[in-house]
C-alpha positions in Angstrom: 162.4 131.9 63.1 159.3 130.7 61.3 156.0 131.0 63.3 153.6 128.1 63.6 150.2 129.2 62.3 147.6 129.7 65.0 145.2 127.3 63.3 147.8 124.5 63.5 148.1 124.8 67.3 144.3 124.1 67.5 144.5 120.8 65.7 145.6 118.8 68.8 142.8 120.3 70.8 140.2 119.6 68.2 141.4 116.1 67.7 141.5 115.5 71.5 138.0 116.9 71.9 136.7 114.7 69.1 138.2 111.6 70.7 136.8 112.5 74.1 133.4 113.2 72.6 133.5 109.7 71.0 134.2 108.1 74.3 131.7 110.3 76.2 129.0 109.4 73.7 129.6 105.8 74.4 129.3 106.3 78.1 126.1 108.3 77.5 124.7 105.4 75.5 125.6 103.0 78.4 123.6 105.2 80.8 120.7 105.4 78.4 120.7 101.6 78.1 120.9 101.2 81.9 117.9 103.5 82.4 115.9 101.8 79.6 116.4 98.5 81.4 114.7 99.7 84.6 112.3 102.3 83.2 111.5 101.3 79.6 109.7 103.8 77.5 110.5 106.8 79.7 111.6 110.1 78.0 115.3 110.7 79.0 117.4 113.7 78.3 121.1 113.2 78.9 123.7 116.1 79.2 126.6 117.1 81.4 129.4 117.0 78.8 132.3 117.0 79.4 132.7 116.3 83.1 129.7 114.2 84.0 126.6 112.3 82.7 123.3 113.8 83.9 120.0 112.4 82.9 116.7 114.1 83.5 113.7 111.7 83.6 110.2 113.1 83.8 107.7 111.0 85.9 109.8 107.8 86.1 108.0 104.5 86.9 109.5 101.1 87.8 107.6 97.9 88.5 108.8 94.5 89.6 106.3 91.7 89.6 106.5 88.2 91.1 106.4 86.9 94.6 108.3 90.0 95.7 106.5 93.1 94.2 108.0 96.5 94.0 106.7 99.8 92.5 108.7 103.0 92.4 107.6 106.4 91.0 108.4 110.1 91.3 107.5 113.4 89.8 111.1 113.8 88.5 114.4 112.0 88.7 117.9 113.3 88.0 120.6 110.6 87.5 124.3 111.5 87.8 127.3 109.4 86.9 131.0 110.0 86.3 131.6 109.2 82.6 134.1 106.4 83.4 132.4 105.0 86.5 129.5 102.8 85.5 129.6 101.1 88.9 128.3 104.1 90.8 125.2 106.1 90.1 123.4 108.8 92.1 119.7 109.3 91.7 117.8 112.3 93.1 114.0 112.3 93.0 111.2 114.7 93.8 108.1 113.4 95.6 109.1 109.7 95.4 106.7 106.9 96.2 107.5 103.3 97.2 105.1 100.3 97.3 106.6 96.9 98.3 104.9 93.6 99.2 105.5 89.9 99.2 102.7 87.8 98.0 101.2 85.6 100.7 103.4 87.1 103.5 101.4 89.2 105.9 103.2 92.1 107.6 105.8 92.6 104.9 104.0 95.3 102.9 105.4 98.9 102.8 103.7 102.0 101.3 105.7 105.2 101.6 106.1 108.7 100.2 108.6 111.5 100.7 109.4 115.1 99.6 112.8 114.1 98.2 115.2 111.2 98.1 118.8 110.7 97.2 120.1 107.2 96.3 123.5 105.9 95.6 123.7 102.6 93.6 126.9 100.7 93.7 127.1 97.8 91.2 129.1 94.7 91.6 129.9 91.8 89.3 126.5 90.2 89.9 124.2 93.2 90.4 123.7 95.7 93.1 126.4 95.4 95.8 125.2 98.4 97.9 122.2 100.6 97.9 121.7 103.7 100.1 118.7 106.0 100.1 118.0 109.1 102.2 114.4 110.4 102.3 113.3 113.8 103.6 109.8 114.4 105.0 109.1 110.6 105.0 105.6 109.2 105.5 104.8 105.5 105.4 102.8 102.6 106.6 103.9 99.0 107.1 102.3 95.8 108.3 104.8 95.7 111.2 103.2 98.7 112.9 99.5 99.5 113.4 100.2 103.3 113.3 101.8 105.2 110.3 105.4 106.3 110.5 106.7 109.8 109.8 110.3 111.1 109.9 112.1 114.3 109.2 114.9 112.2 107.6 114.9 108.5 107.0 117.9 106.5 105.7 118.0 102.9 104.4 121.3 101.2 103.6 121.6 97.7 102.1 124.7 95.9 101.2 125.9 92.4 100.4 128.1 90.8 103.1 128.9 87.4 101.7 132.2 87.2 103.5 130.3 87.0 106.9 129.1 83.6 108.0 128.1 81.9 111.2 129.9 79.1 113.0 129.4 75.6 111.6 127.4 74.7 114.7 124.9 77.5 114.3 121.4 76.6 113.1 121.2 80.1 111.4 122.5 80.2 107.9 125.2 82.6 106.8 124.5 86.3 106.6 124.1 87.4 103.0 123.3 91.1 103.4 123.2 93.9 106.0 120.4 96.4 106.5 121.0 99.6 108.4 118.1 102.0 109.0 118.4 105.4 110.7 115.8 108.1 111.3 115.5 111.5 112.9 112.3 113.1 114.0 110.6 109.7 113.8 107.0 109.5 114.9 104.9 106.4 115.3 101.3 107.5 115.0 100.8 110.3 117.5 104.0 109.6 119.4 106.8 112.0 120.3 109.7 112.6 117.8 112.4 110.0 118.3 115.7 108.9 116.9 115.8 105.4 115.4 118.8 103.2 114.6 118.4 99.6 113.3 121.2 97.2 112.4 120.1 93.9 110.9 121.5 91.0 108.9 119.6 88.9 106.4 120.7 85.2 106.4 120.1 82.6 103.8 121.7 79.5 102.4 122.7 81.2 99.2 123.0 84.7 97.7 119.8 86.8 97.8 118.3 86.4 94.4 114.7 85.5 95.1 112.2 85.6 98.0 111.5 81.9 97.6 115.1 81.0 98.1 115.4 83.2 101.1 112.2 81.9 102.7 113.6 78.3 102.6 115.4 78.6 105.9 116.4 82.3 105.8 116.0 84.8 108.7 116.3 88.4 109.5 118.5 88.9 112.6 117.9 92.3 114.2 121.0 92.8 116.2 119.8 96.1 117.6 116.9 98.4 117.1 117.3 101.5 119.3 114.7 104.2 120.0 116.0 107.3 121.8 114.9 110.8 122.6 116.9 113.9 123.6 117.3 112.5 127.1 118.8 109.2 126.0 118.0 105.7 125.0 114.4 104.7 125.6 114.3 101.1 124.3 116.6 98.6 122.6 115.3 95.6 120.7 117.0 92.4 119.5 115.1 89.8 117.6 115.0 87.0 115.0 112.4 87.2 112.2 111.3 84.2 110.2 108.5 83.6 107.7 106.0 81.0 109.1 102.7 80.1 107.7 102.4 83.2 105.5 103.3 85.7 108.2 106.4 87.1 109.8 107.1 85.7 113.3 109.4 87.7 115.6 111.0 86.4 118.8 113.4 88.5 120.9 113.9 90.8 123.8 113.4 94.5 124.4 115.4 96.4 127.0 113.8 99.6 128.2 113.6 102.2 131.0 110.0 102.9 130.0 108.2 99.5 130.2 104.7 100.8 130.5 105.1 103.0 127.4 106.5 100.0 125.5 103.6 97.9 126.5 101.1 100.6 125.5 102.8 100.8 122.1 102.6 97.0 121.7 99.0 96.8 122.8 97.9 99.9 120.9 96.5 101.6 124.0 97.0 105.1 125.4 100.2 105.3 127.6 99.9 106.7 131.1 102.5 109.2 132.3 105.6 107.2 133.3 108.9 108.1 134.9 112.1 106.4 133.6 113.5 103.5 135.6 116.8 103.8 137.3 117.8 100.5 135.8 116.4 99.2 132.5 114.4 96.0 132.4 114.6 93.3 129.8 111.4 91.8 128.6 110.9 88.9 126.2 108.4 89.0 123.4 107.1 86.9 120.5 104.4 86.9 117.9 103.3 88.2 114.6 102.6 91.8 113.4 99.5 93.0 115.3 99.6 90.0 117.8 102.7 90.4 119.9 102.9 89.0 123.4 105.2 90.9 125.8 106.3 89.5 129.1 105.1 91.2 132.3 107.3 93.8 134.1 108.8 92.5 137.4 107.0 94.4 140.2 110.2 95.3 141.9 111.7 96.9 138.8 108.9 99.5 138.5 109.6 101.1 141.9 113.1 102.4 141.3 112.7 105.5 139.1 114.8 108.5 138.2 112.6 111.4 139.2 115.1 114.0 138.1 114.7 113.0 134.4 111.9 114.0 132.1 109.0 111.5 131.9 109.0 108.8 129.2 108.1 109.9 125.7 104.9 108.7 124.1 105.9 105.9 121.7 102.8 105.7 119.5 
């Protein structure tokens, strides 16, 4: 029986490798083009053959100008993508910075830094369908709070939810996106470390493509914003947020077992030592960042306390 030469058995492997290299090079060029669209002029090195695409970007910068302004930067970014999945990209950064603001809208500015971040970007037919980012050693300021915010870990998840809409009789337009925020070891100013969970919906008459279109009748519906410590839930907020006269106006309620601590945080005054109430009280509030009005606590509610529990944590 005649043997097949060894070199001939390698031909299919070489041919297959060459074909795969051709396709992988195309996927690599797609990634390079996508990065150039958001960070033009940045030096990008792409490797990872054969199983992945991995781009290393030194000192990336991204700027978006207009009514909604956004600036992103980092010391370094590593971008990973499966070669055949252009719709999902994972970005890891070292020492990221975020600056966001809306021109003419007070209380909407955010300035934040972190030690690291990991973002997953899911693309849909019309742009970003879902964006999730996890920050470590987060530090930030926002017009919504007088004190700076710090967190051990801080997560922000944003996704389109166009299938969800309100009843025809509702004055609120349909929900176009959902925002979920979670944080561990969250401190407001000099407050105690807390857990934070926020679930909110962004409503608008059409898909979210510009601030101007959203501001024309759009709202942010905070379904729940929960602050808790190791003992349990401290306060739960529900509110509607609308842009009015160049500022954000909030109207809603806060349910809490620590009303004096909540009031001190709203007023920016030192909180006295407070025991948790046996039954939570619900207080209405309204106003704009820095000028909130909180309803008084019913006198009878402040007498029934749970003395066996630790005192209320300092909130700011």
